[in-house]
C-alpha positions as a Markdown table, in Angstrom:
| # | Residue | x | y | z |
|---|---|---|---|---|
| 1 | Unk | -23.1 | -5.8 | -10.2 |
| 2 | Unk | -26.5 | -4.5 | -11.4 |
| 3 | Unk | -27.6 | -8.0 | -12.5 |
| 4 | Unk | -30.7 | -10.0 | -11.6 |
| 5 | Unk | -32.2 | -13.5 | -11.9 |
| 6 | Unk | -33.7 | -14.0 | -15.3 |
| 7 | Unk | -31.3 | -11.7 | -17.1 |
| 8 | Unk | -30.0 | -12.9 | -20.5 |
| 9 | Unk | -26.3 | -13.4 | -20.9 |
| 10 | Unk | -23.8 | -14.3 | -23.6 |
| 11 | Unk | -21.2 | -17.0 | -22.8 |
| 12 | Unk | -18.0 | -17.6 | -24.7 |
| 13 | Unk | -16.2 | -20.9 | -24.1 |
| 14 | Unk | -12.4 | -20.9 | -24.5 |
| 15 | Unk | -12.5 | -24.3 | -26.1 |
| 16 | Unk | -14.9 | -23.1 | -28.9 |
| 17 | Unk | -13.7 | -19.5 | -29.8 |
| 18 | Unk | -15.9 | -19.6 | -32.9 |
| 19 | Unk | -19.1 | -20.3 | -31.0 |
| 20 | Unk | -21.4 | -18.1 | -28.8 |
| 21 | Unk | -23.8 | -19.5 | -26.3 |
| 22 | Unk | -26.9 | -17.8 | -24.8 |
| 23 | Unk | -27.9 | -18.4 | -21.2 |
| 24 | Unk | -30.0 | -17.0 | -18.3 |
| 25 | Unk | -28.9 | -16.0 | -14.8 |
| 26 | Unk | -30.8 | -18.5 | -12.7 |
| 27 | Unk | -29.5 | -17.6 | -9.2 |
| 28 | Unk | -27.2 | -15.0 | -7.6 |
| 29 | Unk | -25.8 | -16.4 | -4.3 |
| 30 | Unk | -26.2 | -14.1 | -1.3 |
| 31 | Unk | -22.7 | -14.7 | 0.1 |
| 32 | Unk | -19.5 | -12.8 | -0.7 |
| 33 | Unk | -16.2 | -14.6 | -0.8 |
| 34 | Unk | -13.8 | -12.7 | 1.5 |
| 35 | Unk | -10.7 | -14.2 | -0.3 |
| 36 | Unk | -11.7 | -13.2 | -3.8 |
| 37 | Unk | -14.2 | -10.4 | -3.1 |
| 38 | Unk | -16.6 | -12.1 | -5.6 |
| 39 | Unk | -20.2 | -13.4 | -5.5 |
| 40 | Unk | -21.0 | -16.7 | -7.3 |
| 41 | Unk | -23.7 | -16.7 | -10.0 |
| 42 | Unk | -25.4 | -19.7 | -11.5 |
| 43 | Unk | -26.1 | -19.5 | -15.2 |
| 44 | Unk | -28.3 | -22.0 | -17.1 |
| 45 | Unk | -27.7 | -22.6 | -20.8 |
| 46 | Unk | -28.4 | -25.2 | -23.4 |
| 47 | Unk | -25.7 | -27.8 | -24.1 |
| 48 | Unk | -26.1 | -28.7 | -27.7 |
| 49 | Unk | -24.4 | -31.9 | -28.7 |
| 50 | Unk | -22.9 | -32.2 | -25.3 |
| 51 | Unk | -20.2 | -29.7 | -26.1 |
| 52 | Unk | -20.1 | -28.1 | -22.6 |
| 53 | Unk | -18.2 | -30.1 | -20.1 |
| 54 | Unk | -17.2 | -29.6 | -16.4 |
| 55 | Unk | -14.2 | -27.4 | -15.6 |
| 56 | Unk | -14.2 | -25.6 | -19.0 |
| 57 | Unk | -13.1 | -22.0 | -18.9 |
| 58 | Unk | -15.6 | -19.4 | -20.0 |
| 59 | Unk | -16.3 | -15.7 | -20.0 |
| 60 | Unk | -19.7 | -14.1 | -19.6 |
| 61 | Unk | -21.1 | -10.9 | -21.2 |
| 62 | Unk | -24.0 | -9.2 | -19.6 |
| 63 | Unk | -25.7 | -5.8 | -19.8 |
| 64 | Unk | -25.1 | -3.6 | -16.7 |
| 65 | Unk | -27.7 | -0.9 | -17.4 |
| 66 | Unk | -27.9 | 2.2 | -19.5 |
| 67 | Unk | -25.1 | 4.2 | -21.0 |
| 68 | Unk | -25.7 | 7.5 | -19.1 |
| 69 | Unk | -22.5 | 9.2 | -17.8 |
| 70 | Unk | -21.4 | 8.3 | -14.3 |
| 71 | Unk | -18.5 | 9.3 | -12.0 |
| 72 | Unk | -15.9 | 6.6 | -11.8 |
| 73 | Unk | -12.5 | 6.0 | -10.1 |
| 74 | Unk | -9.8 | 3.4 | -10.7 |
| 75 | Unk | -10.3 | 0.3 | -8.5 |
| 76 | Unk | -6.9 | 1.0 | -7.0 |
| 77 | Unk | -8.3 | 4.2 | -5.5 |
| 78 | Unk | -10.7 | 2.4 | -3.2 |
| 79 | Unk | -9.8 | 1.4 | 0.3 |
| 80 | Unk | -12.3 | -1.3 | 1.4 |
| 81 | Unk | -12.8 | -2.5 | 5.0 |
| 82 | Unk | -15.8 | -4.6 | 4.0 |
| 83 | Unk | -18.0 | -2.3 | 6.2 |
| 84 | Unk | -17.3 | 0.9 | 4.2 |
| 85 | Unk | -15.3 | 2.1 | 1.3 |
| 86 | Unk | -13.0 | 5.1 | 1.3 |
| 87 | Unk | -11.2 | 7.2 | -1.3 |
| 88 | Unk | -8.5 | 9.8 | -0.5 |
| 89 | Unk | -9.0 | 13.2 | -2.0 |
| 90 | Unk | -6.0 | 15.4 | -2.6 |
| 91 | Unk | -6.7 | 18.9 | -1.2 |
| 92 | Unk | -3.3 | 20.4 | -1.9 |
| 93 | Unk | 0.4 | 19.4 | -1.7 |
| 94 | Unk | 0.8 | 16.9 | 1.1 |
| 95 | Unk | -2.8 | 17.2 | 2.4 |
| 96 | Unk | -5.4 | 14.4 | 1.9 |
| 97 | Unk | -9.0 | 14.0 | 3.0 |
| 98 | Unk | -10.6 | 10.6 | 3.4 |
| 99 | Unk | -14.1 | 10.5 | 1.9 |
| 100 | Unk | -16.6 | 7.7 | 2.4 |
| 101 | Unk | -18.2 | 6.6 | -0.9 |
| 102 | Unk | -21.0 | 4.4 | -2.1 |
| 103 | Unk | -20.0 | 2.3 | -5.1 |
| 104 | Unk | -22.0 | 1.0 | -8.1 |
| 105 | Unk | -21.1 | -1.1 | -11.1 |
| 106 | Unk | -17.6 | -2.4 | -11.4 |
| 107 | Unk | -15.5 | -2.9 | -14.6 |
| 108 | Unk | -12.1 | -4.4 | -15.1 |
| 109 | Unk | -10.3 | -1.3 | -14.0 |
| 110 | Unk | -12.9 | 1.3 | -12.8 |
| 111 | Unk | -15.8 | 1.4 | -10.4 |
| 112 | Unk | -18.8 | 3.7 | -10.4 |
| 113 | Unk | -19.1 | 6.1 | -7.5 |
| 114 | Unk | -22.8 | 6.8 | -6.7 |
| 115 | Unk | -22.3 | 9.1 | -3.7 |
| 116 | Unk | -19.3 | 10.7 | -2.0 |
| 117 | Unk | -17.3 | 12.5 | -4.6 |
| 118 | Unk | -18.1 | 14.8 | -7.6 |
| 119 | Unk | -16.7 | 14.9 | -11.1 |
| 120 | Unk | -13.4 | 16.6 | -11.3 |
| 121 | Unk | -12.2 | 16.0 | -7.7 |
| 122 | Unk | -8.7 | 14.6 | -7.6 |
| 123 | Unk | -8.3 | 11.2 | -5.9 |
| 124 | Unk | -5.2 | 9.2 | -4.9 |
| 125 | Unk | -5.2 | 6.3 | -7.4 |
| 126 | Unk | -2.5 | 4.3 | -5.6 |
| 127 | Unk | -4.4 | 4.1 | -2.3 |
| 128 | Unk | -5.8 | 0.6 | -2.6 |
| 129 | Unk | -4.9 | -1.9 | 0.2 |
| 130 | Unk | -6.9 | -4.6 | 1.9 |
| 131 | Unk | -8.2 | -3.7 | 5.4 |
| 132 | Unk | -9.6 | -6.7 | 7.2 |
| 133 | Unk | -11.4 | -4.9 | 10.0 |
| 134 | Unk | -13.1 | -1.5 | 10.6 |
| 135 | Unk | -10.7 | -0.8 | 13.5 |
| 136 | Unk | -7.7 | -1.3 | 11.2 |
| 137 | Unk | -9.2 | 1.1 | 8.7 |
| 138 | Unk | -9.6 | 3.8 | 11.4 |
| 139 | Unk | -6.0 | 3.3 | 12.4 |
| 140 | Unk | -4.8 | 3.5 | 8.8 |
| 141 | Unk | -6.8 | 6.7 | 8.2 |
| 142 | Unk | -5.5 | 8.1 | 11.4 |
| 143 | Unk | -2.0 | 7.8 | 10.1 |
| 144 | Unk | -2.9 | 9.3 | 6.7 |
| 145 | Unk | -4.9 | 12.2 | 8.0 |
| 146 | Unk | -2.0 | 13.1 | 10.3 |
| 147 | Unk | -0.1 | 14.2 | 7.2 |
| 148 | Unk | -1.4 | 17.8 | 7.2 |
| 149 | Unk | 0.4 | 18.4 | 10.5 |
| 150 | Unk | 3.6 | 18.4 | 8.4 |
| 151 | Unk | 2.6 | 21.7 | 6.8 |
| 152 | Unk | 1.9 | 23.5 | 10.1 |
| 153 | Unk | 3.7 | 26.7 | 10.9 |
| 154 | Unk | 5.9 | 24.9 | 13.4 |
| 155 | Unk | 7.4 | 22.6 | 10.8 |
| 156 | Unk | 10.6 | 23.6 | 9.0 |
| 157 | Unk | 11.1 | 22.2 | 5.5 |
| 158 | Unk | 14.6 | 21.2 | 4.3 |
| 159 | Unk | 15.8 | 20.5 | 0.8 |
| 160 | Unk | 18.4 | 18.2 | -0.7 |
| 161 | Unk | 19.5 | 16.6 | -3.9 |
| 162 | Unk | 20.7 | 13.1 | -4.1 |
| 163 | Unk | 20.2 | 9.6 | -5.5 |
| 164 | Unk | 17.2 | 7.3 | -4.8 |
| 165 | Unk | 18.9 | 4.1 | -3.7 |
| 166 | Unk | 15.8 | 1.9 | -2.9 |
| 167 | Unk | 12.0 | 2.0 | -2.5 |
| 168 | Unk | 10.2 | 0.0 | 0.2 |
| 169 | Unk | 6.6 | 0.3 | -0.9 |
| 170 | Unk | 5.3 | -2.0 | 1.8 |
| 171 | Unk | 6.6 | 0.3 | 4.6 |
| 172 | Unk | 6.2 | 3.5 | 2.7 |
| 173 | Unk | 9.9 | 4.4 | 3.0 |
| 174 | Unk | 12.8 | 5.2 | 0.6 |
| 175 | Unk | 16.6 | 5.1 | 1.0 |
| 176 | Unk | 18.4 | 8.2 | -0.3 |
| 177 | Unk | 22.0 | 9.1 | -0.6 |
| 178 | Unk | 21.8 | 12.9 | -0.3 |
| 179 | Unk | 24.2 | 15.8 | -0.6 |
| 180 | Unk | 25.1 | 18.0 | 2.5 |
| 181 | Unk | 22.0 | 19.7 | 4.0 |
| 182 | Unk | 23.1 | 23.2 | 5.2 |
| 183 | Unk | 19.9 | 23.9 | 7.1 |
| 184 | Unk | 20.6 | 20.9 | 9.4 |
| 185 | Unk | 24.4 | 21.0 | 9.3 |
| 186 | Unk | 24.3 | 17.4 | 7.9 |
| 187 | Unk | 27.1 | 16.0 | 5.8 |
| 188 | Unk | 26.4 | 13.9 | 2.7 |
| 189 | Unk | 25.1 | 10.5 | 3.8 |
| 190 | Unk | 22.8 | 7.6 | 3.0 |
| 191 | Unk | 19.6 | 7.3 | 5.1 |
| 192 | Unk | 16.0 | 6.2 | 5.2 |
| 193 | Unk | 13.1 | 8.6 | 4.9 |
| 194 | Unk | 9.3 | 8.1 | 5.4 |
| 195 | Unk | 7.0 | 9.1 | 2.5 |
| 196 | Unk | 4.2 | 11.5 | 3.6 |
| 197 | Unk | 2.2 | 9.8 | 0.8 |
| 198 | Unk | 3.3 | 6.4 | -0.5 |
| 199 | Unk | 2.3 | 7.5 | -4.0 |
| 200 | Unk | 5.0 | 10.1 | -4.1 |
| 201 | Unk | 7.6 | 7.6 | -5.4 |
| 202 | Unk | 5.3 | 5.8 | -7.9 |
| 203 | Unk | 7.0 | 7.1 | -11.0 |
| 204 | Unk | 10.5 | 6.9 | -9.7 |
| 205 | Unk | 13.0 | 4.0 | -9.9 |
| 206 | Unk | 16.0 | 3.1 | -7.8 |
| 207 | Unk | 19.2 | 4.8 | -9.1 |
| 208 | Unk | 17.4 | 8.0 | -10.2 |
| 209 | Unk | 18.8 | 11.4 | -9.3 |
| 210 | Unk | 16.2 | 13.2 | -7.2 |
| 211 | Unk | 15.3 | 16.4 | -5.4 |
| 212 | Unk | 13.5 | 16.1 | -2.1 |
| 213 | Unk | 11.8 | 18.4 | 0.5 |
| 214 | Unk | 11.4 | 16.9 | 4.0 |
| 215 | Unk | 10.5 | 17.8 | 7.6 |
| 216 | Unk | 11.0 | 16.3 | 11.0 |
| 217 | Unk | 7.6 | 14.9 | 12.1 |
| 218 | Unk | 9.0 | 13.5 | 15.4 |
| 219 | Unk | 12.5 | 13.1 | 17.0 |
| 220 | Unk | 14.6 | 11.4 | 14.4 |
| 221 | Unk | 11.5 | 10.8 | 12.1 |
| 222 | Unk | 12.3 | 12.5 | 8.7 |
| 223 | Unk | 9.4 | 12.6 | 6.3 |
| 224 | Unk | 9.6 | 13.5 | 2.6 |
| 225 | Unk | 6.8 | 15.8 | 1.5 |
| 226 | Unk | 8.0 | 16.3 | -2.1 |
| 227 | Unk | 10.2 | 14.1 | -4.3 |
| 228 | Unk | 10.9 | 14.5 | -8.0 |
| 229 | Unk | 13.4 | 13.3 | -10.5 |
| 230 | Unk | 16.3 | 15.6 | -11.5 |
| 231 | Unk | 18.9 | 15.6 | -14.2 |
| 232 | Unk | 21.9 | 14.9 | -12.1 |
| 233 | Unk | 22.5 | 13.7 | -8.6 |
| 234 | Unk | 24.4 | 16.0 | -6.3 |
| 235 | Unk | 25.1 | 13.5 | -3.5 |
| 236 | Unk | 28.6 | 12.1 | -3.6 |
| 237 | Unk | 29.0 | 10.4 | -0.3 |
| 238 | Unk | 30.2 | 6.8 | -0.4 |
| 239 | Unk | 27.4 | 4.3 | 0.4 |
| 240 | Unk | 27.0 | 3.6 | 4.1 |
| 241 | Unk | 24.5 | 1.6 | 6.1 |
| 242 | Unk | 21.1 | 3.3 | 6.0 |
| 243 | Unk | 19.7 | 4.5 | 9.3 |
| 244 | Unk | 16.5 | 6.0 | 10.6 |
| 245 | Unk | 17.7 | 9.2 | 12.2 |
| 246 | Unk | 20.5 | 11.2 | 13.8 |
């Protein structure tokens, strides 16, 4: 946070929007709330005429240091295990590199990165999810860093046009009604695909006509490496129950 005991702050009370109160940080508690990811701070301020009462809502304005330029990333880009913080760097299409970072001051939407990445490096901004243990973080990164294997020489990429039927952000999958795929001798059908990167479908909505490129990562495990909106859907198969493979 960059604050310390004795620092002056300005306090705005919702009940008195026309007034401003001045206070001092008296104590910063040493414990972090795991539920809210916040640290309690005690602020002492005068209470003229008894205006301030328990349970009133307030906002606090405090200085966080100088105005020198710093490297920042959106808060949604940070994967936090509590032990360490990770951001995902995009190396090229379908390839991502986890990078451990040291964070600084936080704002409403961005956080300062003191070490780990440089200005201009591309980060995945939709990577944020809560990891409750270091072992779970390692497992998650293991799945993410396995993605480059999709681009190895042994992988065959297939293409199709179709309609995006549904997005399951929690499981990182999409349901697609696609046109026949000649390279696999598939008829038109509706099926589920895994997203190589969950952020691939961020700007898409169910019902959109799409173009996809995909590979078989494992037996019956079809993974989309590229997906984009197109002007018209080419898939005309009647809706059928989505399935995981062939």
